[in-house]
ZARO-737692 format. One record per residue (C-alpha): x, y, z; residue in one letter. Coordinates in Angstrom, 3 decimals, padded with zeros to 6 digits. Layout:
[node [X; Y; Z]; "a"]
...
# end
This chain:
[node [133.765; 108.547; 106.333]; "m"]
[node [134.235; 112.167; 107.434]; "r"]
[node [136.961; 114.069; 105.469]; "p"]
[node [138.129; 115.775; 108.662]; "a"]
[node [138.630; 112.395; 110.322]; "v"]
[node [140.602; 111.129; 107.337]; "v"]
[node [142.950; 114.104; 107.426]; "l"]
[node [143.357; 113.925; 111.200]; "l"]
[node [144.069; 110.209; 111.050]; "t"]
[node [146.659; 110.640; 108.316]; "a"]
[node [148.389; 113.419; 110.257]; "f"]
[node [148.463; 111.436; 113.491]; "l"]
[node [149.737; 108.358; 111.726]; "a"]
[node [152.686; 110.381; 110.473]; "l"]
[node [153.319; 112.231; 113.723]; "a"]
[node [152.926; 109.188; 115.965]; "l"]
[node [154.593; 106.205; 114.296]; "p"]
[node [153.438; 103.656; 116.871]; "a"]
[node [150.677; 101.211; 115.783]; "g"]
[node [146.965; 101.959; 116.046]; "a"]
[node [144.360; 099.553; 117.405]; "a"]
[node [140.622; 099.619; 118.002]; "a"]
[node [139.706; 100.173; 121.603]; "l"]
[node [138.127; 096.989; 123.023]; "p"]
[node [134.757; 097.133; 124.739]; "g"]
[node [132.973; 099.384; 122.221]; "d"]
[node [129.232; 098.745; 121.899]; "p"]
[node [128.235; 096.568; 118.968]; "q"]
[node [126.083; 097.564; 115.983]; "i"]
[node [122.573; 096.226; 116.591]; "v"]
[node [120.047; 095.880; 113.748]; "a"]
[node [116.539; 096.875; 114.892]; "l"]
[node [113.897; 097.088; 112.177]; "t"]
[node [112.550; 095.579; 109.989]; "p"]
[node [112.776; 092.200; 111.683]; "g"]
[node [114.880; 089.647; 109.847]; "n"]
[node [112.764; 088.249; 107.003]; "g"]
[node [109.874; 090.646; 107.706]; "e"]
[node [107.522; 091.526; 104.826]; "v"]
[node [107.228; 095.278; 104.254]; "v"]
[node [105.096; 097.316; 101.872]; "a"]
[node [106.679; 098.737; 098.750]; "a"]
[node [107.260; 102.470; 098.905]; "n"]
[node [108.694; 104.543; 096.071]; "d"]
[node [109.652; 107.197; 098.651]; "d"]
[node [112.124; 104.751; 100.213]; "g"]
[node [112.068; 101.917; 102.752]; "i"]
[node [113.653; 102.723; 106.151]; "p"]
[node [115.810; 100.474; 108.317]; "v"]
[node [116.862; 101.297; 111.878]; "t"]
[node [119.845; 100.252; 113.972]; "f"]
[node [121.763; 101.281; 117.091]; "e"]
[node [124.579; 103.671; 116.196]; "c"]
[node [126.322; 104.567; 119.477]; "p"]
[node [129.485; 106.631; 119.737]; "a"]
[node [132.583; 104.468; 119.527]; "y"]
[node [136.362; 104.553; 119.193]; "t"]
[node [137.726; 104.724; 115.666]; "i"]
[node [141.308; 104.193; 116.835]; "a"]
[node [143.796; 104.992; 119.617]; "v"]
[node [147.106; 106.533; 118.535]; "y"]
[node [150.082; 106.510; 120.891]; "s"]
[node [153.733; 107.440; 120.786]; "s"]
[node [155.708; 107.491; 123.996]; "g"]
[node [153.675; 109.343; 126.615]; "d"]
[node [151.244; 110.831; 124.055]; "v"]
[node [147.903; 109.077; 123.462]; "t"]
[node [145.123; 110.393; 121.264]; "i"]
[node [141.736; 108.713; 121.005]; "t"]
[node [139.799; 109.277; 117.785]; "d"]
[node [136.073; 109.038; 118.479]; "r"]
[node [133.359; 108.312; 115.937]; "g"]
[node [129.662; 109.174; 115.954]; "d"]
[node [126.582; 108.401; 113.852]; "y"]
[node [128.046; 110.219; 110.806]; "s"]
[node [130.730; 107.527; 110.573]; "d"]
[node [128.075; 104.840; 109.976]; "y"]
[node [126.627; 103.725; 106.651]; "d"]
[node [124.173; 101.065; 105.470]; "v"]
[node [124.676; 098.853; 102.444]; "r"]
[node [121.716; 097.289; 100.631]; "f"]
[node [122.222; 094.294; 098.372]; "s"]
[node [120.405; 091.609; 096.401]; "s"]
[node [122.601; 088.887; 097.955]; "g"]
[node [123.906; 087.938; 101.380]; "s"]
[node [127.547; 087.286; 100.445]; "a"]
[node [130.143; 089.445; 102.194]; "v"]
[node [133.535; 090.562; 100.936]; "g"]
[node [137.003; 090.438; 102.544]; "p"]
[node [136.248; 093.540; 104.635]; "d"]
[node [133.122; 091.941; 106.120]; "g"]
[node [130.679; 094.176; 104.259]; "r"]
[node [128.053; 092.972; 101.782]; "l"]
[node [129.924; 092.207; 098.588]; "a"]
[node [127.432; 093.527; 096.014]; "e"]
[node [126.081; 097.070; 095.631]; "q"]
[node [123.371; 096.804; 092.950]; "p"]
[node [121.372; 099.749; 094.270]; "y"]
[node [123.998; 102.457; 094.107]; "g"]
[node [125.947; 104.170; 096.865]; "s"]
[node [125.572; 103.171; 100.497]; "d"]
[node [123.022; 105.128; 102.509]; "a"]
[node [124.055; 107.557; 105.213]; "g"]
[node [121.929; 107.561; 108.384]; "p"]
[node [119.940; 110.168; 110.246]; "a"]
[node [120.242; 110.245; 114.045]; "l"]
[node [117.069; 109.767; 116.073]; "g"]
[node [115.946; 111.878; 119.022]; "a"]
[node [117.326; 109.340; 121.508]; "d"]
[node [120.862; 110.048; 120.271]; "g"]
[node [121.560; 106.337; 119.832]; "r"]
[node [119.255; 105.049; 117.073]; "t"]
[node [119.844; 105.722; 113.376]; "c"]
[node [117.610; 105.442; 110.323]; "t"]
[node [118.756; 104.885; 106.740]; "a"]
[node [116.636; 104.333; 103.624]; "e"]
[node [116.701; 102.118; 100.596]; "l"]
[node [115.769; 104.741; 098.018]; "d"]
[node [117.048; 104.083; 094.491]; "t"]
[node [116.001; 105.781; 091.295]; "y"]
[node [112.700; 104.356; 090.032]; "d"]
[node [113.389; 101.637; 087.519]; "s"]
[node [112.401; 098.106; 086.668]; "a"]
[node [114.947; 096.787; 089.172]; "s"]
[node [114.026; 099.036; 092.109]; "s"]
[node [112.973; 096.630; 094.870]; "p"]
[node [111.185; 099.359; 096.827]; "e"]
[node [108.691; 099.381; 093.924]; "i"]
[node [108.650; 095.948; 092.283]; "v"]
[node [109.364; 093.885; 095.386]; "g"]
[node [111.763; 091.079; 096.215]; "g"]
[node [114.188; 090.238; 099.014]; "r"]
[node [116.674; 092.887; 100.091]; "v"]
[node [119.712; 092.290; 102.307]; "f"]
[node [121.088; 095.104; 104.423]; "w"]
[node [123.967; 095.704; 106.806]; "q"]
[node [125.043; 098.657; 108.912]; "a"]
[node [128.772; 099.273; 109.349]; "y"]
[node [131.130; 101.948; 110.681]; "r"]
[node [134.556; 103.217; 109.773]; "y"]
[node [137.314; 101.883; 112.020]; "c"]
[node [140.866; 102.926; 111.226]; "n"]
[node [142.237; 100.770; 114.022]; "g"]
[node [140.582; 097.595; 112.710]; "c"]
[node [142.408; 095.180; 110.459]; "a"]
[node [139.847; 095.544; 107.631]; "q"]
[node [139.085; 099.239; 108.161]; "g"]
[node [135.486; 098.665; 109.229]; "y"]
[node [133.384; 097.236; 112.015]; "e"]
[node [130.280; 095.547; 110.617]; "v"]
[node [126.855; 094.745; 111.954]; "g"]
[node [124.845; 091.600; 111.204]; "p"]
[node [123.436; 090.932; 107.721]; "v"]
[node [119.654; 091.104; 107.805]; "r"]
[node [116.978; 090.928; 105.100]; "s"]
[node [113.413; 091.984; 104.451]; "f"]
[node [110.914; 091.087; 101.723]; "v"]
[node [109.180; 093.871; 099.804]; "v"]
[node [105.564; 093.294; 098.812]; "r"]
[node [105.172; 094.975; 095.391]; "p"]
[node [102.653; 097.771; 095.051]; "s"]
[node [102.147; 099.616; 091.781]; "v"]
[node [098.932; 101.619; 091.536]; "k"]
[node [097.414; 101.469; 088.073]; "a"]
[node [094.126; 101.482; 086.167]; "s"]
[node [093.094; 100.023; 082.818]; "l"]
[node [091.032; 102.193; 080.483]; "r"]
[node [089.055; 100.449; 077.724]; "a"]
[node [086.703; 101.642; 074.936]; "p"]
[node [083.051; 101.909; 075.912]; "r"]
[node [082.103; 099.417; 073.209]; "r"]
[node [084.198; 096.394; 072.315]; "l"]
[node [083.562; 094.151; 069.324]; "y"]
[node [084.997; 090.684; 068.902]; "g"]
[node [087.810; 090.445; 066.374]; "g"]
[node [088.340; 094.209; 066.056]; "y"]
[node [091.447; 095.978; 067.294]; "l"]
[node [091.015; 098.202; 070.329]; "n"]
[node [093.309; 100.442; 072.346]; "v"]
[node [093.566; 099.567; 076.044]; "f"]
[node [095.467; 102.085; 078.160]; "t"]
[node [097.271; 101.271; 081.395]; "l"]
[node [097.599; 104.434; 083.477]; "e"]
[node [100.130; 104.559; 086.307]; "s"]
[node [102.363; 107.108; 088.011]; "e"]
[node [105.053; 104.500; 088.656]; "a"]
[node [108.389; 104.912; 086.875]; "e"]
[node [109.476; 101.452; 085.799]; "l"]
[node [111.906; 102.002; 082.953]; "s"]
[node [112.738; 098.682; 081.328]; "g"]
[node [109.617; 096.867; 082.537]; "a"]
[node [107.219; 094.943; 080.287]; "q"]
[node [103.417; 095.160; 080.452]; "v"]
[node [101.353; 092.089; 079.553]; "l"]
[node [097.629; 092.208; 078.794]; "l"]
[node [096.260; 088.730; 079.484]; "q"]
[node [092.831; 087.108; 079.249]; "r"]
[node [091.532; 084.059; 081.034]; "r"]
[node [091.345; 081.079; 078.667]; "a"]
[node [090.058; 078.028; 080.537]; "g"]
[node [092.359; 077.347; 083.464]; "k"]
[node [095.214; 079.564; 082.346]; "r"]
[node [095.998; 083.155; 081.505]; "w"]
[node [096.868; 083.802; 077.864]; "k"]
[node [098.968; 086.806; 076.883]; "t"]
[node [097.146; 088.853; 074.254]; "v"]
[node [099.734; 091.586; 073.770]; "v"]
[node [102.776; 093.010; 075.529]; "k"]
[node [104.479; 096.398; 075.384]; "a"]
[node [107.241; 098.329; 077.171]; "p"]
[node [106.066; 100.156; 080.295]; "f"]
[node [105.484; 103.814; 079.454]; "g"]
[node [105.620; 106.789; 081.784]; "l"]
[node [102.072; 107.701; 082.880]; "e"]
[node [100.395; 105.498; 080.247]; "r"]
[node [101.036; 102.359; 078.239]; "t"]
[node [099.015; 101.585; 075.119]; "q"]
[node [098.051; 097.959; 074.542]; "l"]
[node [096.477; 097.345; 071.131]; "i"]
[node [094.669; 094.034; 070.871]; "a"]
[node [091.613; 092.219; 069.513]; "a"]
[node [089.518; 090.062; 071.853]; "l"]
[node [087.066; 087.265; 071.107]; "p"]
[node [083.367; 087.942; 071.765]; "p"]
[node [081.785; 087.169; 075.127]; "g"]
[node [082.602; 087.966; 078.743]; "s"]
[node [086.373; 088.375; 079.027]; "q"]
[node [088.337; 088.282; 082.269]; "r"]
[node [091.421; 090.446; 081.814]; "l"]
[node [094.446; 091.212; 083.901]; "r"]
[node [097.519; 093.361; 083.445]; "v"]
[node [100.781; 091.835; 084.593]; "r"]
[node [104.076; 093.694; 084.903]; "i"]
[node [107.395; 091.907; 084.466]; "v"]
[node [110.204; 093.915; 086.044]; "a"]
[node [113.548; 093.229; 087.660]; "g"]
[node [113.116; 089.446; 087.502]; "g"]
[node [109.725; 089.643; 089.249]; "a"]
[node [106.174; 089.602; 087.875]; "s"]
[node [102.999; 090.832; 089.534]; "f"]
[node [099.433; 091.785; 088.665]; "d"]
[node [098.312; 095.414; 088.882]; "v"]
[node [094.801; 095.393; 087.388]; "v"]
[node [091.995; 092.869; 086.898]; "k"]
[node [088.806; 093.627; 084.946]; "r"]
[node [085.927; 091.767; 083.352]; "t"]
[node [084.653; 093.253; 080.071]; "l"]
[node [081.831; 092.334; 077.719]; "t"]
[node [082.883; 092.001; 074.083]; "v"]
[node [080.039; 092.236; 071.569]; "r"]
[node [079.563; 089.755; 068.746]; "r"]
[node [078.219; 092.396; 066.377]; "g"]
[node [075.242; 094.660; 066.044]; "g"]
[node [073.551; 097.190; 063.853]; "r"]
[node [076.101; 099.005; 061.743]; "r"]
[node [076.501; 102.754; 061.870]; "a"]
[node [078.246; 102.758; 058.466]; "t"]
[node [077.061; 101.631; 055.055]; "s"]
[node [077.787; 101.850; 051.342]; "a"]
[node [076.963; 105.553; 051.516]; "r"]
[node [080.309; 106.000; 053.343]; "d"]
[node [082.301; 104.281; 050.602]; "d"]
[node [084.665; 106.302; 048.442]; "g"]
[node [087.810; 108.429; 048.583]; "p"]
[node [088.529; 110.689; 051.575]; "y"]
[node [090.825; 113.659; 052.086]; "s"]
[node [091.319; 116.451; 054.616]; "a"]
[node [088.260; 118.636; 055.198]; "a"]
[node [090.452; 121.741; 055.282]; "q"]
[node [093.805; 120.654; 053.868]; "p"]
[node [096.785; 122.616; 055.257]; "p"]
[node [099.400; 123.661; 052.766]; "s"]
[node [102.011; 121.053; 051.865]; "n"]
[node [100.173; 118.231; 053.661]; "s"]
[node [098.831; 114.827; 052.654]; "t"]
[node [095.800; 112.948; 053.956]; "l"]
[node [093.977; 110.396; 051.866]; "k"]
[node [092.389; 106.947; 052.086]; "f"]
[node [089.424; 104.975; 050.788]; "r"]
[node [086.457; 103.352; 052.507]; "v"]
[node [084.919; 100.264; 050.928]; "g"]
[node [082.937; 097.112; 051.573]; "g"]
[node [079.792; 098.990; 052.552]; "a"]
[node [081.571; 101.003; 055.213]; "g"]
[node [083.470; 098.060; 056.670]; "k"]
[node [087.073; 098.651; 055.574]; "t"]
[node [089.500; 101.566; 055.390]; "l"]
[node [092.275; 101.129; 052.818]; "r"]
[node [095.399; 102.825; 051.435]; "a"]
[node [095.778; 105.300; 054.285]; "f"]
[node [098.507; 107.911; 053.818]; "k"]
[node [099.101; 110.978; 055.950]; "a"]
[node [101.967; 113.393; 056.340]; "s"]
[node [102.839; 114.538; 059.831]; "l"]
[node [105.582; 116.428; 061.604]; "t"]
[node [107.698; 114.305; 063.943]; "v"]
[node [110.228; 115.422; 066.519]; "f"]
[node [113.542; 113.564; 066.372]; "c"]
[node [115.891; 113.506; 069.369]; "v"]
[node [119.521; 113.805; 068.331]; "g"]
[node [122.696; 112.785; 070.186]; "p"]
[node [123.088; 116.409; 071.327]; "t"]
[node [120.611; 119.240; 071.813]; "l"]
[node [121.615; 121.027; 068.562]; "p"]
[node [120.923; 117.776; 066.688]; "d"]
[node [117.229; 117.724; 067.699]; "n"]
[node [115.057; 118.407; 064.684]; "r"]
[node [111.556; 118.439; 063.198]; "l"]
[node [111.006; 116.443; 060.023]; "v"]
[node [108.047; 115.517; 057.835]; "v"]
[node [107.230; 111.813; 057.697]; "a"]
[node [104.513; 109.748; 056.032]; "y"]
[node [102.311; 107.334; 057.956]; "a"]
[node [101.079; 104.442; 055.814]; "l"]
[node [098.484; 101.725; 056.488]; "l"]
[node [097.356; 099.121; 054.018]; "r"]
[node [093.970; 098.509; 055.642]; "s"]
[node [091.988; 098.669; 058.886]; "a"]
[node [088.631; 097.197; 059.838]; "r"]
[node [085.764; 099.521; 060.732]; "i"]
[node [083.707; 098.293; 063.709]; "a"]
[node [079.886; 098.304; 063.687]; "p"]
[node [079.749; 101.583; 065.637]; "d"]
[node [082.049; 103.262; 063.101]; "g"]
[node [085.181; 103.170; 065.262]; "s"]
[node [088.403; 102.229; 063.534]; "v"]
[node [091.776; 101.157; 064.919]; "t"]
[node [094.615; 100.400; 062.534]; "g"]
[node [098.107; 099.337; 063.528]; "l"]
[node [101.344; 098.842; 061.643]; "l"]
[node [104.112; 097.440; 063.827]; "q"]
[node [107.496; 096.623; 062.277]; "l"]
[node [110.283; 094.480; 063.699]; "k"]
[node [112.507; 097.561; 063.688]; "s"]
[node [110.218; 099.105; 066.305]; "g"]
[node [108.605; 101.584; 063.914]; "a"]
[node [104.869; 101.967; 064.513]; "r"]
[node [101.863; 103.665; 062.971]; "v"]
[node [098.598; 103.788; 064.954]; "l"]
[node [095.359; 105.135; 063.509]; "l"]
[node [092.312; 105.675; 065.737]; "t"]
[node [089.065; 107.434; 064.930]; "g"]
[node [085.371; 107.171; 064.144]; "r"]
[node [083.578; 107.269; 060.800]; "l"]
[node [080.139; 108.902; 060.714]; "r"]
[node [078.090; 110.283; 057.835]; "n"]
[node [080.999; 110.436; 055.424]; "g"]
[node [083.437; 112.064; 057.863]; "r"]
[node [086.286; 110.534; 059.842]; "l"]
[node [087.663; 112.237; 062.934]; "k"]
[node [090.565; 110.855; 064.905]; "g"]
[node [094.334; 110.921; 064.999]; "e"]
[node [097.377; 109.132; 063.720]; "v"]
[node [100.590; 108.658; 065.688]; "t"]
[node [103.913; 107.547; 064.295]; "m"]
[node [107.198; 106.583; 065.911]; "s"]
[node [110.487; 105.277; 064.549]; "f"]
[node [114.072; 105.381; 065.739]; "s"]
[node [114.216; 108.456; 068.032]; "t"]
[node [111.349; 110.232; 066.252]; "c"]
[node [107.671; 110.536; 067.193]; "a"]
[node [104.708; 112.653; 066.191]; "g"]
[node [100.904; 112.920; 066.207]; "t"]
[node [098.387; 114.470; 063.830]; "r"]
[node [094.697; 115.134; 064.398]; "k"]
[node [092.494; 113.976; 061.533]; "l"]
[node [089.368; 115.499; 060.044]; "n"]
[node [088.627; 113.901; 056.674]; "a"]
[node [085.527; 113.902; 054.477]; "v"]
[node [084.329; 111.786; 051.563]; "r"]
[node [084.897; 113.435; 048.203]; "r"]
# end
């Protein structure tokens, strides 16, 4: 609704006390595209709808011999998008789950308007994750009983489209933890990512994690053999696959580590006031009693409350794969997590440890040698 029109209408209503009524014979609002029920491609830049938005009469005000006609144009139209088809007492769609109604842009023909469904990117954004969307164009009408003239309710179905890739280690060994990374530019806050493998006639979920911006880490162990994998995203009540891959998981092989790697380890060049220590045992097969200090950044309720603190990452044990790679994970019900990744070769371990808890997170590069 234009502010100038509101002020003019209020002034005229006071100056001309006679009743106002919509002028009969105005052209109707006609929905054009997409066709009702049409399937459209997801688009995180917005999904357009078009409709006829001709000039019309908002109201006619009269008092005695004075008559003033208030005319409306495309700027007095709006489009409401909804997840349901129910309408309210004013004839407009009753629910507004996607934020404010969309204002239109006028086409070159001077009669056709375009408006877009373009919400912030989240797990419930239908222009990304798909689903059925209902839409309705309407226009302000001060002379109408309900204050609006409404167009027909139409719907379209969004076919989800999230571009993503799954990165896996070059060598995979059965029964050993590995880090799989889903990479995607989509912004699906609140979504869940499921890594699944084919087990007979069904898909079995191996691990799930919250969708992360740019990348999502999925830490899991797979059985040996040829494994058919897929990544499924659950978002906004919908679920859809984004990646499918077939990987070969080794049963074993010649070991790159041995008893010569056993013993205590500490930082090769220990920084001041830092801790890094662990032990390797079992002829180079197990890493135990890992402890490392690292600096984590904690986000406070306000900017001045942000702070850096020293925390200690602890792991009881982690298995060392035949090629010397090691992945250790500690995941608590509270959400706190410690992840150790690296490779052990010739009495030296290089890698990194990441730690997160509450609103704090940090990473430390590791370079440790056997003492």
